[in-house]
N, CA, C and O atoms as CSV, one atom per row, in Angstrom:
chain,resi,resn,atom,element,x,y,z
A,1,MET,N,N,16.487,60.555,114.218
A,1,MET,CA,C,15.875,61.223,115.340
A,1,MET,C,C,16.029,60.126,116.444
A,1,MET,O,O,15.629,58.989,116.196
A,2,SER,N,N,16.613,60.432,117.692
A,2,SER,CA,C,17.037,59.406,118.657
A,2,SER,C,C,16.304,59.590,119.382
A,2,SER,O,O,15.787,60.691,119.572
A,3,GLN,N,N,15.920,58.038,120.307
A,3,GLN,CA,C,14.544,58.076,121.501
A,3,GLN,C,C,15.460,57.560,122.723
A,3,GLN,O,O,16.246,56.621,122.595
A,4,SER,N,N,15.292,58.201,123.797
A,4,SER,CA,C,15.698,58.234,124.965
A,4,SER,C,C,15.359,56.640,125.326
A,4,SER,O,O,14.230,56.172,125.176
A,5,PRO,N,N,16.701,55.734,125.915
A,5,PRO,CA,C,15.853,54.274,126.506
A,5,PRO,C,C,15.057,53.972,127.240
A,5,PRO,O,O,14.689,54.944,127.900
A,6,ASN,N,N,14.334,52.654,127.604
A,6,ASN,CA,C,12.773,52.570,127.770
A,6,ASN,C,C,13.416,52.525,129.441
A,6,ASN,O,O,14.639,52.426,129.543
A,7,PRO,N,N,12.500,52.605,130.829
A,7,PRO,CA,C,13.314,52.924,132.457
A,7,PRO,C,C,13.885,51.655,132.629
A,7,PRO,O,O,15.011,51.574,133.121
A,8,GLU,N,N,13.368,50.818,132.348
A,8,GLU,CA,C,14.333,49.353,132.794
A,8,GLU,C,C,15.548,49.305,132.010
A,8,GLU,O,O,16.164,48.314,132.402
A,9,THR,N,N,16.409,50.087,130.789
A,9,THR,CA,C,17.146,50.144,130.471
A,9,THR,C,C,18.218,50.657,131.052
A,9,THR,O,O,19.284,50.133,131.374
A,10,ARG,N,N,17.484,52.648,131.237
A,10,ARG,CA,C,18.111,53.061,132.056
A,10,ARG,C,C,18.612,52.832,133.446
A,10,ARG,O,O,19.709,53.177,133.886
A,11,LYS,N,N,17.793,52.291,133.987
A,11,LYS,CA,C,18.005,51.676,135.177
A,11,LYS,C,C,18.777,50.797,135.393
A,11,LYS,O,O,19.401,51.089,136.413
A,12,PHE,N,N,19.109,49.803,134.967
A,12,PHE,CA,C,20.468,48.800,134.481
A,12,PHE,C,C,20.965,49.505,134.087
A,12,PHE,O,O,20.630,49.895,135.206
A,13,LEU,N,N,21.817,50.628,133.325
A,13,LEU,CA,C,22.825,50.741,133.114
A,13,LEU,C,C,23.657,52.065,134.056
A,13,LEU,O,O,24.813,52.486,134.027
A,14,TYR,N,N,22.575,52.400,134.774
A,14,TYR,CA,C,22.807,53.176,136.215
A,14,TYR,C,C,23.434,52.675,137.182
A,14,TYR,O,O,24.354,53.234,137.778
A,15,ILE,N,N,22.798,51.110,137.519
A,15,ILE,CA,C,23.267,49.934,138.496
A,15,ILE,C,C,24.980,50.166,138.107
A,15,ILE,O,O,25.769,50.863,138.745
A,16,ILE,N,N,25.255,49.386,136.915
A,16,ILE,CA,C,26.473,48.869,136.420
A,16,ILE,C,C,27.385,50.040,136.100
A,16,ILE,O,O,28.592,49.802,136.073
A,17,GLY,N,N,26.914,51.415,135.825
A,17,GLY,CA,C,27.953,52.615,135.909
A,17,GLY,C,C,27.936,52.627,137.388
A,17,GLY,O,O,29.045,52.517,137.911
A,18,VAL,N,N,27.526,52.672,137.705
A,18,VAL,CA,C,27.825,53.264,139.619
A,18,VAL,C,C,28.564,51.806,140.149
A,18,VAL,O,O,29.717,51.904,140.567
A,19,SER,N,N,27.998,50.640,140.138
A,19,SER,CA,C,28.944,49.651,140.543
A,19,SER,C,C,30.635,49.328,140.157
A,19,SER,O,O,31.598,48.868,140.771
A,20,VAL,N,N,30.402,49.795,138.935
A,20,VAL,CA,C,31.838,49.843,137.863
A,20,VAL,C,C,32.586,50.759,138.409
A,20,VAL,O,O,33.719,50.647,138.876
A,21,GLY,N,N,31.868,51.723,138.327
A,21,GLY,CA,C,32.520,53.392,138.525
A,21,GLY,C,C,33.378,52.999,140.680
A,21,GLY,O,O,34.561,53.171,140.971
A,22,LEU,N,N,32.600,52.652,141.375
A,22,LEU,CA,C,32.813,52.629,142.906
A,22,LEU,C,C,34.080,51.239,142.410
A,22,LEU,O,O,35.280,51.507,142.473
A,23,ALA,N,N,33.821,50.458,142.153
A,23,ALA,CA,C,34.845,49.539,141.951
A,23,ALA,C,C,36.294,50.367,141.422
A,23,ALA,O,O,37.297,50.349,142.136
A,24,LEU,N,N,36.277,50.893,140.450
A,24,LEU,CA,C,37.260,51.445,139.860
A,24,LEU,C,C,38.098,52.290,141.323
A,24,LEU,O,O,39.307,52.141,141.497
A,25,LEU,N,N,37.337,53.052,142.162
A,25,LEU,CA,C,37.585,54.144,142.766
A,25,LEU,C,C,38.556,53.509,143.548
A,25,LEU,O,O,39.720,53.894,143.661
A,26,LEU,N,N,37.846,52.107,144.318
A,26,LEU,CA,C,38.145,51.191,145.570
A,26,LEU,C,C,39.886,50.701,145.009
A,26,LEU,O,O,40.963,50.815,145.593
A,27,THR,N,N,39.639,50.300,144.038
A,27,THR,CA,C,40.925,49.586,143.567
A,27,THR,C,C,41.642,50.791,143.060
A,27,THR,O,O,42.743,50.552,142.565
A,28,ALA,N,N,41.385,51.614,143.071
A,28,ALA,CA,C,42.966,52.838,142.744
A,28,ALA,C,C,43.513,52.950,144.145
A,28,ALA,O,O,44.666,52.920,144.576
A,29,ILE,N,N,41.942,53.137,144.919
A,29,ILE,CA,C,42.555,53.714,146.350
A,29,ILE,C,C,43.611,52.815,146.740
A,29,ILE,O,O,44.687,53.350,147.006
A,30,VAL,N,N,43.513,51.282,146.852
A,30,VAL,CA,C,44.166,50.018,147.253
A,30,VAL,C,C,45.370,50.375,146.961
A,30,VAL,O,O,46.269,50.602,147.770
A,31,TYR,N,N,45.453,50.466,145.242
A,31,TYR,CA,C,46.820,49.909,144.408
A,31,TYR,C,C,47.438,51.885,145.085
A,31,TYR,O,O,48.631,52.126,145.271
A,32,PHE,N,N,47.025,52.280,145.170
A,32,PHE,CA,C,47.758,54.143,145.622
A,32,PHE,C,C,48.171,53.815,146.493
A,32,PHE,O,O,49.365,54.115,146.497
A,33,LEU,N,N,47.767,53.110,147.711
A,33,LEU,CA,C,48.076,53.082,149.010
A,33,LEU,C,C,48.865,52.361,148.743
A,33,LEU,O,O,49.904,52.856,149.180
A,34,LEU,N,N,49.178,51.032,148.068
A,34,LEU,CA,C,50.329,49.936,148.156
A,34,LEU,C,C,51.369,50.902,147.359
A,34,LEU,O,O,52.397,51.060,148.018
A,35,GLY,N,N,51.370,51.405,146.446
A,35,GLY,CA,C,52.567,51.936,145.925
A,35,GLY,C,C,53.295,53.002,146.431
A,35,GLY,O,O,54.411,53.263,145.981
A,36,ILE,N,N,52.635,53.826,147.570
A,36,ILE,CA,C,53.037,54.866,148.669
A,36,ILE,C,C,53.630,54.276,149.791
A,36,ILE,O,O,54.415,54.898,150.507
A,37,GLY,N,N,53.186,52.703,150.059
A,37,GLY,CA,C,53.687,51.981,150.783
A,37,GLY,C,C,52.805,52.385,152.491
A,37,GLY,O,O,53.326,51.909,153.499
A,38,VAL,N,N,51.788,53.070,152.609
A,38,VAL,CA,C,50.913,53.023,153.630
A,38,VAL,C,C,50.854,51.135,153.917
A,38,VAL,O,O,51.324,50.302,154.692
A,39,ILE,N,N,50.145,51.194,152.979
A,39,ILE,CA,C,49.906,49.546,152.612
A,39,ILE,C,C,50.740,48.625,152.671
A,39,ILE,O,O,50.864,48.085,151.572
A,40,LYS,N,N,51.547,48.076,153.667
A,40,LYS,CA,C,52.847,46.839,153.222
A,40,LYS,C,C,53.107,45.893,152.217
A,40,LYS,O,O,53.882,45.741,151.273
A,41,SER,N,N,51.853,45.116,152.956
A,41,SER,CA,C,51.711,43.802,151.556
A,41,SER,C,C,50.028,43.295,151.964
A,41,SER,O,O,49.733,43.427,153.151
A,42,ILE,N,N,49.028,42.776,151.098
A,42,ILE,CA,C,48.519,42.790,151.262
A,42,ILE,C,C,47.950,41.623,150.368
A,42,ILE,O,O,48.607,41.780,149.338
A,43,PRO,N,N,46.989,40.377,150.115
A,43,PRO,CA,C,47.217,39.265,149.349
A,43,PRO,C,C,46.249,39.554,148.174
A,43,PRO,O,O,45.299,40.336,148.168
A,44,THR,N,N,46.674,38.798,147.241
A,44,THR,CA,C,45.688,39.275,145.932
A,44,THR,C,C,44.180,39.078,146.244
A,44,THR,O,O,43.250,39.813,145.912
A,45,TYR,N,N,44.152,38.206,146.781
A,45,TYR,CA,C,41.918,37.606,147.237
A,45,TYR,C,C,41.791,38.800,147.950
A,45,TYR,O,O,40.891,39.590,147.662
A,46,ILE,N,N,42.762,39.071,149.045
A,46,ILE,CA,C,41.814,40.075,149.756
A,46,ILE,C,C,41.424,41.854,148.748
A,46,ILE,O,O,40.765,42.872,148.960
A,47,VAL,N,N,42.155,41.406,147.857
A,47,VAL,CA,C,42.106,42.986,146.385
A,47,VAL,C,C,40.792,42.457,146.071
A,47,VAL,O,O,39.822,43.187,146.277
A,48,TRP,N,N,40.611,41.225,145.576
A,48,TRP,CA,C,39.609,40.960,144.615
A,48,TRP,C,C,38.128,41.090,145.699
A,48,TRP,O,O,37.108,41.705,145.389
A,49,ALA,N,N,38.347,40.359,146.968
A,49,ALA,CA,C,37.006,40.711,147.951
A,49,ALA,C,C,37.044,41.784,147.661
A,49,ALA,O,O,36.496,41.820,146.559
A,50,ILE,N,N,37.574,43.498,148.133
A,50,ILE,CA,C,36.858,44.728,147.799
A,50,ILE,C,C,36.648,44.828,147.089
A,50,ILE,O,O,35.556,45.393,147.145
A,51,ILE,N,N,37.281,44.472,144.767
A,51,ILE,CA,C,36.875,44.781,144.291
A,51,ILE,C,C,34.767,44.409,144.266
A,51,ILE,O,O,33.831,45.207,144.206
A,52,LEU,N,N,34.783,43.057,144.334
A,52,LEU,CA,C,33.724,42.787,144.635
A,52,LEU,C,C,33.284,42.995,145.409
A,52,LEU,O,O,32.356,42.408,144.854
A,53,PHE,N,N,32.882,43.303,146.367
A,53,PHE,CA,C,32.379,43.978,147.459
A,53,PHE,C,C,32.181,45.657,147.001
A,53,PHE,O,O,31.030,46.094,147.002
A,54,SER,N,N,33.023,46.337,146.715
A,54,SER,CA,C,32.281,47.332,145.529
A,54,SER,C,C,31.484,47.302,144.783
A,54,SER,O,O,30.694,48.241,144.876
A,55,ILE,N,N,31.243,46.408,143.799
A,55,ILE,CA,C,30.220,46.645,142.906
A,55,ILE,C,C,29.245,45.462,143.275
A,55,ILE,O,O,28.347,45.314,142.446
A,56,GLY,N,N,29.224,44.422,144.542
A,56,GLY,CA,C,27.874,44.334,145.437
A,56,GLY,C,C,27.625,45.613,145.697
A,56,GLY,O,O,26.764,45.994,144.904
A,57,ALA,N,N,28.060,46.744,146.653
A,57,ALA,CA,C,27.536,47.747,147.057
A,57,ALA,C,C,27.031,48.476,146.074
A,57,ALA,O,O,25.929,49.004,146.222
A,58,GLY,N,N,27.823,48.639,144.800
A,58,GLY,CA,C,26.826,49.564,143.666
A,58,GLY,C,C,25.674,49.147,142.949
A,58,GLY,O,O,24.777,49.790,142.402
A,59,ILE,N,N,25.923,47.753,143.087
A,59,ILE,CA,C,24.193,47.394,142.573
A,59,ILE,C,C,22.917,47.516,143.907
A,59,ILE,O,O,21.710,47.753,143.863
A,60,LEU,N,N,23.827,47.242,144.987
A,60,LEU,CA,C,23.162,47.647,145.682
A,60,LEU,C,C,22.355,49.275,146.132
A,60,LEU,O,O,21.263,49.428,146.680
A,61,SER,N,N,23.347,50.341,145.672
A,61,SER,CA,C,23.199,51.536,145.686
A,61,SER,C,C,22.261,51.822,144.972
A,61,SER,O,O,21.167,52.206,145.385
A,62,GLY,N,N,22.778,51.568,143.057
A,62,GLY,CA,C,22.363,51.782,142.152
A,62,GLY,C,C,20.695,51.075,142.477
A,62,GLY,O,O,19.815,51.931,142.390
A,63,ALA,N,N,20.177,49.605,142.840
A,63,ALA,CA,C,18.821,49.586,143.031
A,63,ALA,C,C,17.882,50.446,143.583
A,63,ALA,O,O,16.741,50.689,143.190
A,64,GLY,N,N,18.932,51.195,145.233
A,64,GLY,CA,C,17.962,51.351,146.139
A,64,GLY,C,C,17.580,52.887,145.595
A,64,GLY,O,O,16.613,53.337,146.210
A,65,ARG,N,N,18.096,53.752,144.626
A,65,ARG,CA,C,18.053,54.821,144.552
A,65,ARG,C,C,17.875,54.953,143.600
A,65,ARG,O,O,18.462,55.980,143.261
A,66,ARG,N,N,17.149,54.343,142.452
A,66,ARG,CA,C,16.346,54.064,141.075
A,66,ARG,C,C,15.034,53.288,141.063
A,66,ARG,O,O,14.364,53.027,140.064
A,67,SER,N,N,14.707,52.879,142.638
A,67,SER,CA,C,13.748,51.733,142.669
A,67,SER,C,C,12.567,52.836,143.306
A,67,SER,O,O,11.432,52.440,143.571
């Protein structure tokens, strides 16, 4: 018989899921826009900044919804 994880574990997994999901979505959008030529050139550090910002936004969003 399987038990559901405790509330702290569920909250942690939810926050991680939201943050990684936002990061992947935003990264895919940036690379898509680069691929079709809407964005001509964007430095690598800007892409990393976008990824880190979206991870941070996901953590804050997940923590705010579940607390």
